[in-house]
Every structure is written in structure tokens, then in C-alpha cells.
N, C-alpha and C positions, 0 to 999 in steps of 0.2 A: 479477615478475608479468607476465602477458601483458596486452597492450593490449585494452581493452574496445570492443566494437562500439557503434554508435549505440543500438541497441535495449537493450543491456546497461545503457548509461549512463542511458537514460530510466527502466528498471525501478529502479535504484539511486535515481535522483532522486525517483521516486515514494515509495519506501520512507522516504527521508530526510524528504520532506514530511509523510508520516503521522506520523513520529515527532515532528516540530516541532509538529504540530497537537495531538498528544497532551498535550504539555506545557501547552496552553491549557485543558485540561479539568480539572474538580475533582479534587484529590489522591486522593480516596477512590475514584474511578472509573478512574483512568488505568491500573490494572493490567488492567481489563477491555478497554479500548481497545487496549492493547499486546498482549494475548493474542489478540484478534481479528484484529489486523494481521499478527501472526506466522502464525497459523493459516491466513489467506488466502494469504499469500505462500508458505507451505510446502505448501499444497494444490496450488498450480500450479507447483511446482518440477520436476515431471516433464514438463513441456511441452518439446518439443525445441527446441534453440536455433535450428534451421532452419525451424521452424514459424512464419514471420513473420506470417501472418494470424492465428493464434491468440494471439500475443503481443501484436500491435497491438490486437486486440479486448479482451484482458485490460487492457491499459494504459488503453484508453477507459473501461472498466468501472470500473477502479480510481480513475481521475480523478474520474469521476461520483460514486463513493461517498465519496471524500475530500471533494468539494465539499459533498455532503450532510451528512456527520458533522462537518464542521468549523463548521457553524452553531452559534451560541451556544445556541440553544434545545435541542440535543441534549446531555443531560448523562450518559448512561450508555449502555452497549450490552450486548447479552447474548451 
């Protein structure tokens, strides 16, 4: 397998952190969180590997969303 760039590692790290946070949610709503996470990452898969500004923006946006959704008060997502 090819070596990953720094941005690729950051994207994978964000995805893993999202999956770890999903495990902390109530079991009946985990599938909603997982589906939302997968949809968000798939939606942005078409971004070019060389479009650094877009990737960095999406990473910042994803980190903010993860911070917001990881709070214990949020129990479900649509």
C-alpha cells in the first residue's frame, strides 16, 4: 500500500475519531450517527487530492461538527 500524505492521515484520523464517538451514543441511535458520518465522508470523496485548501476547510468543518455532536446532550441525528 502506498504511503499516506499528512492530509490523508488527518482525514483517516477524523473518521476514526467519529467512529469512536459513535460508540458513546445510545445503542438505538448509533446507526443514525454512522449513516450520517459515512454520508458526509462519501459526499466529499470527489474532492481532488491536490485541492489542499478545500481539504483543510473540510477537516476544520468536520472537527467542529465532531466536537458539537460528541456532547452528551445530543442523543440522535437525522
